[in-house]
mmCIF file of the N, C-alpha and C atoms, coordinates in Angstrom:
data_MODEL
# 
_entry.id   MODEL 
# 
loop_
_atom_site.group_PDB 
_atom_site.id 
_atom_site.type_symbol 
_atom_site.label_atom_id 
_atom_site.label_alt_id 
_atom_site.label_comp_id 
_atom_site.label_asym_id 
_atom_site.label_entity_id 
_atom_site.label_seq_id 
_atom_site.pdbx_PDB_ins_code 
_atom_site.Cartn_x 
_atom_site.Cartn_y 
_atom_site.Cartn_z 
_atom_site.occupancy 
_atom_site.B_iso_or_equiv 
_atom_site.pdbx_formal_charge 
_atom_site.auth_seq_id 
_atom_site.auth_comp_id 
_atom_site.auth_asym_id 
_atom_site.auth_atom_id 
_atom_site.pdbx_PDB_model_num 
ATOM 1   N N  . UNK A 1 1  ? 39.342 -49.236 49.427 1.00 0.00 ? 1  UNK A N  1 
ATOM 2   C CA . UNK A 1 1  ? 39.127 -47.912 49.980 1.00 0.00 ? 1  UNK A CA 1 
ATOM 3   C C  . UNK A 1 1  ? 39.211 -47.988 51.505 1.00 0.00 ? 1  UNK A C  1 
ATOM 4   N N  . UNK A 1 2  ? 39.704 -46.949 52.104 1.00 0.00 ? 2  UNK A N  1 
ATOM 5   C CA . UNK A 1 2  ? 39.864 -46.895 53.552 1.00 0.00 ? 2  UNK A CA 1 
ATOM 6   C C  . UNK A 1 2  ? 38.509 -46.846 54.265 1.00 0.00 ? 2  UNK A C  1 
ATOM 7   N N  . UNK A 1 3  ? 38.447 -47.496 55.428 1.00 0.00 ? 3  UNK A N  1 
ATOM 8   C CA . UNK A 1 3  ? 37.213 -47.433 56.212 1.00 0.00 ? 3  UNK A CA 1 
ATOM 9   C C  . UNK A 1 3  ? 37.196 -46.219 57.137 1.00 0.00 ? 3  UNK A C  1 
ATOM 10  N N  . UNK A 1 4  ? 38.295 -45.462 57.171 1.00 0.00 ? 4  UNK A N  1 
ATOM 11  C CA . UNK A 1 4  ? 38.352 -44.322 58.100 1.00 0.00 ? 4  UNK A CA 1 
ATOM 12  C C  . UNK A 1 4  ? 37.223 -43.315 57.904 1.00 0.00 ? 4  UNK A C  1 
ATOM 13  N N  . UNK A 1 5  ? 36.768 -43.028 56.671 1.00 0.00 ? 5  UNK A N  1 
ATOM 14  C CA . UNK A 1 5  ? 35.625 -42.112 56.541 1.00 0.00 ? 5  UNK A CA 1 
ATOM 15  C C  . UNK A 1 5  ? 34.372 -42.626 57.255 1.00 0.00 ? 5  UNK A C  1 
ATOM 16  N N  . UNK A 1 6  ? 34.215 -43.943 57.314 1.00 0.00 ? 6  UNK A N  1 
ATOM 17  C CA . UNK A 1 6  ? 33.048 -44.517 57.980 1.00 0.00 ? 6  UNK A CA 1 
ATOM 18  C C  . UNK A 1 6  ? 33.108 -44.323 59.486 1.00 0.00 ? 6  UNK A C  1 
ATOM 19  N N  . UNK A 1 7  ? 34.307 -44.135 60.025 1.00 0.00 ? 7  UNK A N  1 
ATOM 20  C CA . UNK A 1 7  ? 34.476 -44.023 61.470 1.00 0.00 ? 7  UNK A CA 1 
ATOM 21  C C  . UNK A 1 7  ? 34.623 -42.586 61.939 1.00 0.00 ? 7  UNK A C  1 
ATOM 22  N N  . UNK A 1 8  ? 34.443 -41.632 61.041 1.00 0.00 ? 8  UNK A N  1 
ATOM 23  C CA . UNK A 1 8  ? 34.681 -40.233 61.364 1.00 0.00 ? 8  UNK A CA 1 
ATOM 24  C C  . UNK A 1 8  ? 33.472 -39.527 61.965 1.00 0.00 ? 8  UNK A C  1 
ATOM 25  N N  . UNK A 1 9  ? 32.379 -40.250 62.161 1.00 0.00 ? 9  UNK A N  1 
ATOM 26  C CA . UNK A 1 9  ? 31.154 -39.638 62.641 1.00 0.00 ? 9  UNK A CA 1 
ATOM 27  C C  . UNK A 1 9  ? 30.521 -40.570 63.680 1.00 0.00 ? 9  UNK A C  1 
ATOM 28  N N  . UNK A 1 10 ? 30.250 -40.052 64.876 1.00 0.00 ? 10 UNK A N  1 
ATOM 29  C CA . UNK A 1 10 ? 29.741 -40.883 65.979 1.00 0.00 ? 10 UNK A CA 1 
ATOM 30  C C  . UNK A 1 10 ? 28.392 -41.514 65.638 1.00 0.00 ? 10 UNK A C  1 
ATOM 31  N N  . UNK A 1 11 ? 27.518 -40.773 64.963 1.00 0.00 ? 11 UNK A N  1 
ATOM 32  C CA . UNK A 1 11 ? 26.213 -41.319 64.594 1.00 0.00 ? 11 UNK A CA 1 
ATOM 33  C C  . UNK A 1 11 ? 26.380 -42.454 63.585 1.00 0.00 ? 11 UNK A C  1 
ATOM 34  N N  . UNK A 1 12 ? 27.307 -42.283 62.652 1.00 0.00 ? 12 UNK A N  1 
ATOM 35  C CA . UNK A 1 12 ? 27.554 -43.324 61.665 1.00 0.00 ? 12 UNK A CA 1 
ATOM 36  C C  . UNK A 1 12 ? 28.117 -44.570 62.328 1.00 0.00 ? 12 UNK A C  1 
ATOM 37  N N  . UNK A 1 13 ? 28.978 -44.390 63.322 1.00 0.00 ? 13 UNK A N  1 
ATOM 38  C CA . UNK A 1 13 ? 29.539 -45.549 64.033 1.00 0.00 ? 13 UNK A CA 1 
ATOM 39  C C  . UNK A 1 13 ? 28.431 -46.302 64.769 1.00 0.00 ? 13 UNK A C  1 
ATOM 40  N N  . UNK A 1 14 ? 27.483 -45.556 65.349 1.00 0.00 ? 14 UNK A N  1 
ATOM 41  C CA . UNK A 1 14 ? 26.343 -46.198 66.026 1.00 0.00 ? 14 UNK A CA 1 
ATOM 42  C C  . UNK A 1 14 ? 25.515 -47.006 65.021 1.00 0.00 ? 14 UNK A C  1 
ATOM 43  N N  . UNK A 1 15 ? 25.271 -46.426 63.853 1.00 0.00 ? 15 UNK A N  1 
ATOM 44  C CA . UNK A 1 15 ? 24.541 -47.131 62.798 1.00 0.00 ? 15 UNK A CA 1 
ATOM 45  C C  . UNK A 1 15 ? 25.342 -48.337 62.302 1.00 0.00 ? 15 UNK A C  1 
ATOM 46  N N  . UNK A 1 16 ? 26.651 -48.164 62.133 1.00 0.00 ? 16 UNK A N  1 
ATOM 47  C CA . UNK A 1 16 ? 27.526 -49.244 61.710 1.00 0.00 ? 16 UNK A CA 1 
ATOM 48  C C  . UNK A 1 16 ? 27.433 -50.406 62.696 1.00 0.00 ? 16 UNK A C  1 
ATOM 49  N N  . UNK A 1 17 ? 27.447 -50.115 63.990 1.00 0.00 ? 17 UNK A N  1 
ATOM 50  C CA . UNK A 1 17 ? 27.355 -51.156 65.009 1.00 0.00 ? 17 UNK A CA 1 
ATOM 51  C C  . UNK A 1 17 ? 26.054 -51.925 64.927 1.00 0.00 ? 17 UNK A C  1 
ATOM 52  N N  . UNK A 1 18 ? 24.962 -51.221 64.677 1.00 0.00 ? 18 UNK A N  1 
ATOM 53  C CA . UNK A 1 18 ? 23.665 -51.883 64.561 1.00 0.00 ? 18 UNK A CA 1 
ATOM 54  C C  . UNK A 1 18 ? 23.628 -52.796 63.339 1.00 0.00 ? 18 UNK A C  1 
ATOM 55  N N  . UNK A 1 19 ? 24.045 -52.275 62.199 1.00 0.00 ? 19 UNK A N  1 
ATOM 56  C CA . UNK A 1 19 ? 24.002 -53.057 60.962 1.00 0.00 ? 19 UNK A CA 1 
ATOM 57  C C  . UNK A 1 19 ? 24.941 -54.259 61.057 1.00 0.00 ? 19 UNK A C  1 
ATOM 58  N N  . UNK A 1 20 ? 26.106 -54.055 61.662 1.00 0.00 ? 20 UNK A N  1 
ATOM 59  C CA . UNK A 1 20 ? 27.049 -55.162 61.815 1.00 0.00 ? 20 UNK A CA 1 
ATOM 60  C C  . UNK A 1 20 ? 26.448 -56.268 62.697 1.00 0.00 ? 20 UNK A C  1 
ATOM 61  N N  . UNK A 1 21 ? 25.777 -55.884 63.756 1.00 0.00 ? 21 UNK A N  1 
ATOM 62  C CA . UNK A 1 21 ? 25.177 -56.867 64.664 1.00 0.00 ? 21 UNK A CA 1 
ATOM 63  C C  . UNK A 1 21 ? 24.025 -57.617 63.986 1.00 0.00 ? 21 UNK A C  1 
ATOM 64  N N  . UNK A 1 22 ? 23.249 -56.912 63.176 1.00 0.00 ? 22 UNK A N  1 
ATOM 65  C CA . UNK A 1 22 ? 22.093 -57.524 62.508 1.00 0.00 ? 22 UNK A CA 1 
ATOM 66  C C  . UNK A 1 22 ? 22.480 -58.380 61.305 1.00 0.00 ? 22 UNK A C  1 
ATOM 67  N N  . UNK A 1 23 ? 23.587 -58.075 60.676 1.00 0.00 ? 23 UNK A N  1 
ATOM 68  C CA . UNK A 1 23 ? 24.086 -58.739 59.453 1.00 0.00 ? 23 UNK A CA 1 
ATOM 69  C C  . UNK A 1 23 ? 23.257 -58.409 58.213 1.00 0.00 ? 23 UNK A C  1 
ATOM 70  N N  . UNK A 1 24 ? 21.946 -58.383 58.357 1.00 0.00 ? 24 UNK A N  1 
ATOM 71  C CA . UNK A 1 24 ? 21.065 -58.070 57.225 1.00 0.00 ? 24 UNK A CA 1 
ATOM 72  C C  . UNK A 1 24 ? 19.795 -57.440 57.807 1.00 0.00 ? 24 UNK A C  1 
ATOM 73  N N  . UNK A 1 25 ? 19.415 -56.298 57.288 1.00 0.00 ? 25 UNK A N  1 
ATOM 74  C CA . UNK A 1 25 ? 18.228 -55.621 57.809 1.00 0.00 ? 25 UNK A CA 1 
ATOM 75  C C  . UNK A 1 25 ? 17.693 -54.665 56.747 1.00 0.00 ? 25 UNK A C  1 
ATOM 76  N N  . UNK A 1 26 ? 16.529 -54.080 56.995 1.00 0.00 ? 26 UNK A N  1 
ATOM 77  C CA . UNK A 1 26 ? 16.018 -53.088 56.054 1.00 0.00 ? 26 UNK A CA 1 
ATOM 78  C C  . UNK A 1 26 ? 16.155 -51.691 56.663 1.00 0.00 ? 26 UNK A C  1 
ATOM 79  N N  . UNK A 1 27 ? 16.062 -50.690 55.815 1.00 0.00 ? 27 UNK A N  1 
ATOM 80  C CA . UNK A 1 27 ? 16.306 -49.319 56.252 1.00 0.00 ? 27 UNK A CA 1 
ATOM 81  C C  . UNK A 1 27 ? 15.293 -48.870 57.305 1.00 0.00 ? 27 UNK A C  1 
ATOM 82  N N  . UNK A 1 28 ? 14.038 -49.273 57.154 1.00 0.00 ? 28 UNK A N  1 
ATOM 83  C CA . UNK A 1 28 ? 13.015 -48.864 58.119 1.00 0.00 ? 28 UNK A CA 1 
ATOM 84  C C  . UNK A 1 28 ? 13.334 -49.391 59.521 1.00 0.00 ? 28 UNK A C  1 
ATOM 85  N N  . UNK A 1 29 ? 13.829 -50.612 59.575 1.00 0.00 ? 29 UNK A N  1 
ATOM 86  C CA . UNK A 1 29 ? 14.210 -51.199 60.865 1.00 0.00 ? 29 UNK A CA 1 
ATOM 87  C C  . UNK A 1 29 ? 15.386 -50.442 61.476 1.00 0.00 ? 29 UNK A C  1 
ATOM 88  N N  . UNK A 1 30 ? 16.333 -50.034 60.637 1.00 0.00 ? 30 UNK A N  1 
ATOM 89  C CA . UNK A 1 30 ? 17.477 -49.259 61.119 1.00 0.00 ? 30 UNK A CA 1 
ATOM 90  C C  . UNK A 1 30 ? 17.006 -47.930 61.692 1.00 0.00 ? 30 UNK A C  1 
ATOM 91  N N  . UNK A 1 31 ? 16.122 -47.241 60.961 1.00 0.00 ? 31 UNK A N  1 
ATOM 92  C CA . UNK A 1 31 ? 15.594 -45.945 61.418 1.00 0.00 ? 31 UNK A CA 1 
ATOM 93  C C  . UNK A 1 31 ? 14.902 -46.108 62.769 1.00 0.00 ? 31 UNK A C  1 
ATOM 94  N N  . UNK A 1 32 ? 14.064 -47.117 62.888 1.00 0.00 ? 32 UNK A N  1 
ATOM 95  C CA . UNK A 1 32 ? 13.314 -47.338 64.128 1.00 0.00 ? 32 UNK A CA 1 
ATOM 96  C C  . UNK A 1 32 ? 14.238 -47.684 65.296 1.00 0.00 ? 32 UNK A C  1 
ATOM 97  N N  . UNK A 1 33 ? 15.206 -48.549 65.058 1.00 0.00 ? 33 UNK A N  1 
ATOM 98  C CA . UNK A 1 33 ? 16.079 -49.015 66.138 1.00 0.00 ? 33 UNK A CA 1 
ATOM 99  C C  . UNK A 1 33 ? 17.084 -47.960 66.583 1.00 0.00 ? 33 UNK A C  1 
ATOM 100 N N  . UNK A 1 34 ? 17.602 -47.187 65.638 1.00 0.00 ? 34 UNK A N  1 
ATOM 101 C CA . UNK A 1 34 ? 18.653 -46.220 65.980 1.00 0.00 ? 34 UNK A CA 1 
ATOM 102 C C  . UNK A 1 34 ? 18.107 -44.828 66.273 1.00 0.00 ? 34 UNK A C  1 
ATOM 103 N N  . UNK A 1 35 ? 16.845 -44.582 65.884 1.00 0.00 ? 35 UNK A N  1 
ATOM 104 C CA . UNK A 1 35 ? 16.224 -43.260 66.029 1.00 0.00 ? 35 UNK A CA 1 
ATOM 105 C C  . UNK A 1 35 ? 17.010 -42.166 65.287 1.00 0.00 ? 35 UNK A C  1 
ATOM 106 N N  . UNK A 1 36 ? 17.629 -42.579 64.186 1.00 0.00 ? 36 UNK A N  1 
ATOM 107 C CA . UNK A 1 36 ? 18.309 -41.649 63.288 1.00 0.00 ? 36 UNK A CA 1 
ATOM 108 C C  . UNK A 1 36 ? 17.345 -41.375 62.145 1.00 0.00 ? 36 UNK A C  1 
ATOM 109 N N  . UNK A 1 37 ? 17.235 -40.123 61.724 1.00 0.00 ? 37 UNK A N  1 
ATOM 110 C CA . UNK A 1 37 ? 16.274 -39.786 60.670 1.00 0.00 ? 37 UNK A CA 1 
ATOM 111 C C  . UNK A 1 37 ? 16.575 -40.569 59.389 1.00 0.00 ? 37 UNK A C  1 
ATOM 112 N N  . UNK A 1 38 ? 15.528 -40.802 58.612 1.00 0.00 ? 38 UNK A N  1 
ATOM 113 C CA . UNK A 1 38 ? 15.670 -41.596 57.393 1.00 0.00 ? 38 UNK A CA 1 
ATOM 114 C C  . UNK A 1 38 ? 16.706 -41.006 56.443 1.00 0.00 ? 38 UNK A C  1 
ATOM 115 N N  . UNK A 1 39 ? 16.702 -39.688 56.281 1.00 0.00 ? 39 UNK A N  1 
ATOM 116 C CA . UNK A 1 39 ? 17.655 -39.055 55.362 1.00 0.00 ? 39 UNK A CA 1 
ATOM 117 C C  . UNK A 1 39 ? 19.090 -39.265 55.832 1.00 0.00 ? 39 UNK A C  1 
ATOM 118 N N  . UNK A 1 40 ? 19.310 -39.177 57.152 1.00 0.00 ? 40 UNK A N  1 
ATOM 119 C CA . UNK A 1 40 ? 20.665 -39.394 57.673 1.00 0.00 ? 40 UNK A CA 1 
ATOM 120 C C  . UNK A 1 40 ? 21.056 -40.864 57.603 1.00 0.00 ? 40 UNK A C  1 
ATOM 121 N N  . UNK A 1 41 ? 20.112 -41.765 57.802 1.00 0.00 ? 41 UNK A N  1 
ATOM 122 C CA . UNK A 1 41 ? 20.416 -43.190 57.642 1.00 0.00 ? 41 UNK A CA 1 
ATOM 123 C C  . UNK A 1 41 ? 20.861 -43.445 56.203 1.00 0.00 ? 41 UNK A C  1 
ATOM 124 N N  . UNK A 1 42 ? 20.154 -42.872 55.245 1.00 0.00 ? 42 UNK A N  1 
ATOM 125 C CA . UNK A 1 42 ? 20.533 -43.053 53.842 1.00 0.00 ? 42 UNK A CA 1 
ATOM 126 C C  . UNK A 1 42 ? 21.934 -42.511 53.575 1.00 0.00 ? 42 UNK A C  1 
ATOM 127 N N  . UNK A 1 43 ? 22.232 -41.331 54.136 1.00 0.00 ? 43 UNK A N  1 
ATOM 128 C CA . UNK A 1 43 ? 23.571 -40.735 53.937 1.00 0.00 ? 43 UNK A CA 1 
ATOM 129 C C  . UNK A 1 43 ? 24.659 -41.610 54.557 1.00 0.00 ? 43 UNK A C  1 
ATOM 130 N N  . UNK A 1 44 ? 24.413 -42.074 55.779 1.00 0.00 ? 44 UNK A N  1 
ATOM 131 C CA . UNK A 1 44 ? 25.412 -42.897 56.455 1.00 0.00 ? 44 UNK A CA 1 
ATOM 132 C C  . UNK A 1 44 ? 25.582 -44.245 55.751 1.00 0.00 ? 44 UNK A C  1 
ATOM 133 N N  . UNK A 1 45 ? 24.482 -44.841 55.291 1.00 0.00 ? 45 UNK A N  1 
ATOM 134 C CA . UNK A 1 45 ? 24.585 -46.097 54.550 1.00 0.00 ? 45 UNK A CA 1 
ATOM 135 C C  . UNK A 1 45 ? 25.353 -45.908 53.248 1.00 0.00 ? 45 UNK A C  1 
ATOM 136 N N  . UNK A 1 46 ? 25.185 -44.764 52.612 1.00 0.00 ? 46 UNK A N  1 
ATOM 137 C CA . UNK A 1 46 ? 25.931 -44.486 51.382 1.00 0.00 ? 46 UNK A CA 1 
ATOM 138 C C  . UNK A 1 46 ? 27.427 -44.420 51.666 1.00 0.00 ? 46 UNK A C  1 
ATOM 139 N N  . UNK A 1 47 ? 27.792 -43.815 52.792 1.00 0.00 ? 47 UNK A N  1 
ATOM 140 C CA . UNK A 1 47 ? 29.206 -43.750 53.173 1.00 0.00 ? 47 UNK A CA 1 
ATOM 141 C C  . UNK A 1 47 ? 29.735 -45.151 53.467 1.00 0.00 ? 47 UNK A C  1 
ATOM 142 N N  . UNK A 1 48 ? 28.974 -45.945 54.217 1.00 0.00 ? 48 UNK A N  1 
ATOM 143 C CA . UNK A 1 48 ? 29.397 -47.314 54.528 1.00 0.00 ? 48 UNK A CA 1 
ATOM 144 C C  . UNK A 1 48 ? 29.538 -48.143 53.250 1.00 0.00 ? 48 UNK A C  1 
ATOM 145 N N  . UNK A 1 49 ? 28.611 -47.935 52.310 1.00 0.00 ? 49 UNK A N  1 
ATOM 146 C CA . UNK A 1 49 ? 28.676 -48.664 51.040 1.00 0.00 ? 49 UNK A CA 1 
ATOM 147 C C  . UNK A 1 49 ? 29.904 -48.237 50.235 1.00 0.00 ? 49 UNK A C  1 
ATOM 148 N N  . UNK A 1 50 ? 30.228 -46.942 50.263 1.00 0.00 ? 50 UNK A N  1 
ATOM 149 C CA . UNK A 1 50 ? 31.391 -46.472 49.511 1.00 0.00 ? 50 UNK A CA 1 
ATOM 150 C C  . UNK A 1 50 ? 32.690 -47.031 50.071 1.00 0.00 ? 50 UNK A C  1 
ATOM 151 N N  . UNK A 1 51 ? 32.678 -47.406 51.352 1.00 0.00 ? 51 UNK A N  1 
ATOM 152 C CA . UNK A 1 51 ? 33.853 -48.026 51.977 1.00 0.00 ? 51 UNK A CA 1 
ATOM 153 C C  . UNK A 1 51 ? 33.818 -49.544 51.861 1.00 0.00 ? 51 UNK A C  1 
ATOM 154 N N  . UNK A 1 52 ? 32.773 -50.082 51.236 1.00 0.00 ? 52 UNK A N  1 
ATOM 155 C CA . UNK A 1 52 ? 32.654 -51.523 51.057 1.00 0.00 ? 52 UNK A CA 1 
ATOM 156 C C  . UNK A 1 52 ? 32.166 -52.269 52.278 1.00 0.00 ? 52 UNK A C  1 
ATOM 157 N N  . UNK A 1 53 ? 31.569 -51.552 53.239 1.00 0.00 ? 53 UNK A N  1 
ATOM 158 C CA . UNK A 1 53 ? 31.115 -52.194 54.474 1.00 0.00 ? 53 UNK A CA 1 
ATOM 159 C C  . UNK A 1 53 ? 29.670 -52.668 54.408 1.00 0.00 ? 53 UNK A C  1 
ATOM 160 N N  . UNK A 1 54 ? 28.902 -52.134 53.489 1.00 0.00 ? 54 UNK A N  1 
ATOM 161 C CA . UNK A 1 54 ? 27.521 -52.594 53.300 1.00 0.00 ? 54 UNK A CA 1 
ATOM 162 C C  . UNK A 1 54 ? 27.238 -52.734 51.814 1.00 0.00 ? 54 UNK A C  1 
ATOM 163 N N  . UNK A 1 55 ? 26.238 -53.527 51.521 1.00 0.00 ? 55 UNK A N  1 
ATOM 164 C CA . UNK A 1 55 ? 25.701 -53.612 50.166 1.00 0.00 ? 55 UNK A CA 1 
ATOM 165 C C  . UNK A 1 55 ? 24.195 -53.749 50.319 1.00 0.00 ? 55 UNK A C  1 
ATOM 166 N N  . UNK A 1 56 ? 23.499 -53.717 49.218 1.00 0.00 ? 56 UNK A N  1 
ATOM 167 C CA . UNK A 1 56 ? 22.043 -53.818 49.271 1.00 0.00 ? 56 UNK A CA 1 
ATOM 168 C C  . UNK A 1 56 ? 21.583 -54.924 48.335 1.00 0.00 ? 56 UNK A C  1 
ATOM 169 N N  . UNK A 1 57 ? 20.637 -55.719 48.826 1.00 0.00 ? 57 UNK A N  1 
ATOM 170 C CA . UNK A 1 57 ? 20.018 -56.728 47.968 1.00 0.00 ? 57 UNK A CA 1 
ATOM 171 C C  . UNK A 1 57 ? 18.507 -56.603 48.095 1.00 0.00 ? 57 UNK A C  1 
ATOM 172 N N  . UNK A 1 58 ? 17.780 -57.553 47.597 1.00 0.00 ? 58 UNK A N  1 
ATOM 173 C CA . UNK A 1 58 ? 16.317 -57.476 47.613 1.00 0.00 ? 58 UNK A CA 1 
ATOM 174 C C  . UNK A 1 58 ? 15.738 -57.465 49.026 1.00 0.00 ? 58 UNK A C  1 
ATOM 175 N N  . UNK A 1 59 ? 16.468 -58.029 49.978 1.00 0.00 ? 59 UNK A N  1 
ATOM 176 C CA . UNK A 1 59 ? 15.974 -58.112 51.356 1.00 0.00 ? 59 UNK A CA 1 
ATOM 177 C C  . UNK A 1 59 ? 16.404 -56.936 52.227 1.00 0.00 ? 59 UNK A C  1 
ATOM 178 N N  . UNK A 1 60 ? 17.244 -56.068 51.719 1.00 0.00 ? 60 UNK A N  1 
ATOM 179 C CA . UNK A 1 60 ? 17.654 -54.908 52.501 1.00 0.00 ? 60 UNK A CA 1 
ATOM 180 C C  . UNK A 1 60 ? 19.157 -54.700 52.507 1.00 0.00 ? 60 UNK A C  1 
ATOM 181 N N  . UNK A 1 61 ? 19.644 -54.192 53.631 1.00 0.00 ? 61 UNK A N  1 
ATOM 182 C CA . UNK A 1 61 ? 21.048 -53.832 53.780 1.00 0.00 ? 61 UNK A CA 1 
ATOM 183 C C  . UNK A 1 61 ? 21.811 -55.043 54.296 1.00 0.00 ? 61 UNK A C  1 
ATOM 184 N N  . UNK A 1 62 ? 22.934 -55.348 53.665 1.00 0.00 ? 62 UNK A N  1 
ATOM 185 C CA . UNK A 1 62 ? 23.752 -56.496 54.038 1.00 0.00 ? 62 UNK A CA 1 
ATOM 186 C C  . UNK A 1 62 ? 25.097 -55.994 54.538 1.00 0.00 ? 62 UNK A C  1 
ATOM 187 N N  . UNK A 1 63 ? 25.512 -56.470 55.700 1.00 0.00 ? 63 UNK A N  1 
ATOM 188 C CA . UNK A 1 63 ? 26.822 -56.117 56.247 1.00 0.00 ? 63 UNK A CA 1 
ATOM 189 C C  . UNK A 1 63 ? 27.901 -56.910 55.516 1.00 0.00 ? 63 UNK A C  1 
ATOM 190 N N  . UNK A 1 64 ? 28.994 -56.247 55.158 1.00 0.00 ? 64 UNK A N  1 
ATOM 191 C CA . UNK A 1 64 ? 30.121 -56.886 54.488 1.00 0.00 ? 64 UNK A CA 1 
ATOM 192 C C  . UNK A 1 64 ? 31.352 -56.728 55.385 1.00 0.00 ? 64 UNK A C  1 
ATOM 193 N N  . UNK A 1 65 ? 31.613 -57.730 56.193 1.00 0.00 ? 65 UNK A N  1 
ATOM 194 C CA . UNK A 1 65 ? 32.764 -57.662 57.110 1.00 0.00 ? 65 UNK A CA 1 
ATOM 195 C C  . UNK A 1 65 ? 34.048 -57.537 56.297 1.00 0.00 ? 65 UNK A C  1 
ATOM 196 N N  . UNK A 1 66 ? 34.888 -56.543 56.607 1.00 0.00 ? 66 UNK A N  1 
ATOM 197 C CA . UNK A 1 66 ? 36.125 -56.394 55.832 1.00 0.00 ? 66 UNK A CA 1 
ATOM 198 C C  . UNK A 1 66 ? 37.051 -57.587 56.059 1.00 0.00 ? 66 UNK A C  1 
ATOM 199 N N  . UNK A 1 67 ? 37.743 -57.987 55.017 1.00 0.00 ? 67 UNK A N  1 
ATOM 200 C CA . UNK A 1 67 ? 38.675 -59.109 55.140 1.00 0.00 ? 67 UNK A CA 1 
ATOM 201 C C  . UNK A 1 67 ? 40.003 -58.671 55.758 1.00 0.00 ? 67 UNK A C  1 
ATOM 202 N N  . UNK A 1 68 ? 40.279 -57.387 55.684 1.00 0.00 ? 68 UNK A N  1 
ATOM 203 C CA . UNK A 1 68 ? 41.523 -56.847 56.219 1.00 0.00 ? 68 UNK A CA 1 
ATOM 204 C C  . UNK A 1 68 ? 41.464 -56.810 57.755 1.00 0.00 ? 68 UNK A C  1 
ATOM 205 N N  . UNK A 1 69 ? 42.395 -57.482 58.447 1.00 0.00 ? 69 UNK A N  1 
ATOM 206 C CA . UNK A 1 69 ? 42.361 -57.516 59.916 1.00 0.00 ? 69 UNK A CA 1 
ATOM 207 C C  . UNK A 1 69 ? 42.495 -56.134 60.552 1.00 0.00 ? 69 UNK A C  1 
ATOM 208 N N  . UNK A 1 70 ? 43.249 -55.246 59.906 1.00 0.00 ? 70 UNK A N  1 
ATOM 209 C CA . UNK A 1 70 ? 43.404 -53.897 60.447 1.00 0.00 ? 70 UNK A CA 1 
ATOM 210 C C  . UNK A 1 70 ? 42.076 -53.141 60.408 1.00 0.00 ? 70 UNK A C  1 
ATOM 211 N N  . UNK A 1 71 ? 41.335 -53.293 59.342 1.00 0.00 ? 71 UNK A N  1 
ATOM 212 C CA . UNK A 1 71 ? 40.021 -52.651 59.241 1.00 0.00 ? 71 UNK A CA 1 
ATOM 213 C C  . UNK A 1 71 ? 39.075 -53.192 60.308 1.00 0.00 ? 71 UNK A C  1 
ATOM 214 N N  . UNK A 1 72 ? 39.085 -54.513 60.505 1.00 0.00 ? 72 UNK A N  1 
ATOM 215 C CA . UNK A 1 72 ? 38.228 -55.102 61.541 1.00 0.00 ? 72 UNK A CA 1 
ATOM 216 C C  . UNK A 1 72 ? 38.621 -54.582 62.926 1.00 0.00 ? 72 UNK A C  1 
ATOM 217 N N  . UNK A 1 73 ? 39.930 -54.414 63.160 1.00 0.00 ? 73 UNK A N  1 
ATOM 218 C CA . UNK A 1 73 ? 40.384 -53.885 64.441 1.00 0.00 ? 73 UNK A CA 1 
ATOM 219 C C  . UNK A 1 73 ? 39.892 -52.447 64.640 1.00 0.00 ? 73 UNK A C  1 
ATOM 220 N N  . UNK A 1 74 ? 39.986 -51.620 63.598 1.00 0.00 ? 74 UNK A N  1 
ATOM 221 C CA . UNK A 1 74 ? 39.514 -50.234 63.684 1.00 0.00 ? 74 UNK A CA 1 
ATOM 222 C C  . UNK A 1 74 ? 38.017 -50.202 64.015 1.00 0.00 ? 74 UNK A C  1 
ATOM 223 N N  . UNK A 1 75 ? 37.245 -51.071 63.382 1.00 0.00 ? 75 UNK A N  1 
ATOM 224 C CA . UNK A 1 75 ? 35.806 -51.119 63.656 1.00 0.00 ? 75 UNK A CA 1 
ATOM 225 C C  . UNK A 1 75 ? 35.558 -51.556 65.093 1.00 0.00 ? 75 UNK A C  1 
ATOM 226 N N  . UNK A 1 76 ? 36.243 -52.617 65.526 1.00 0.00 ? 76 UNK A N  1 
ATOM 227 C CA . UNK A 1 76 ? 36.088 -53.096 66.901 1.00 0.00 ? 76 UNK A CA 1 
ATOM 228 C C  . UNK A 1 76 ? 36.417 -52.007 67.912 1.00 0.00 ? 76 UNK A C  1 
ATOM 229 N N  . UNK A 1 77 ? 37.490 -51.290 67.670 1.00 0.00 ? 77 UNK A N  1 
ATOM 230 C CA . UNK A 1 77 ? 37.891 -50.207 68.594 1.00 0.00 ? 77 UNK A CA 1 
ATOM 231 C C  . UNK A 1 77 ? 36.885 -49.068 68.583 1.00 0.00 ? 77 UNK A C  1 
ATOM 232 N N  . UNK A 1 78 ? 36.341 -48.753 67.428 1.00 0.00 ? 78 UNK A N  1 
ATOM 233 C CA . UNK A 1 78 ? 35.382 -47.652 67.350 1.00 0.00 ? 78 UNK A CA 1 
ATOM 234 C C  . UNK A 1 78 ? 34.071 -48.002 68.059 1.00 0.00 ? 78 UNK A C  1 
ATOM 235 N N  . UNK A 1 79 ? 33.745 -49.294 68.120 1.00 0.00 ? 79 UNK A N  1 
ATOM 236 C CA . UNK A 1 79 ? 32.502 -49.725 68.749 1.00 0.00 ? 79 UNK A CA 1 
ATOM 237 C C  . UNK A 1 79 ? 32.655 -50.001 70.245 1.00 0.00 ? 79 UNK A C  1 
ATOM 238 N N  . UNK A 1 80 ? 33.883 -50.008 70.729 1.00 0.00 ? 80 UNK A N  1 
ATOM 239 C CA . UNK A 1 80 ? 34.075 -50.319 72.161 1.00 0.00 ? 80 UNK A CA 1 
ATOM 240 C C  . UNK A 1 80 ? 34.014 -49.082 73.020 1.00 0.00 ? 80 UNK A C  1 
# 
């Protein structure tokens, strides 16, 4: 699935940058660090998960770096 939906929202890109930097974190930490409301964090994480960029395990949210170089370039450009 394309990662473009994940990059279509500035708040989601900010959240994406935080989760990518942390590699693994919990939702409460994301809410506190980004100051994005819990409901919006859940919505944005759902979008990232649908694009294959995050998954969830017992310890929280896990970043899944895309293997496609073009996707990684799009993410890098969106965060710069």
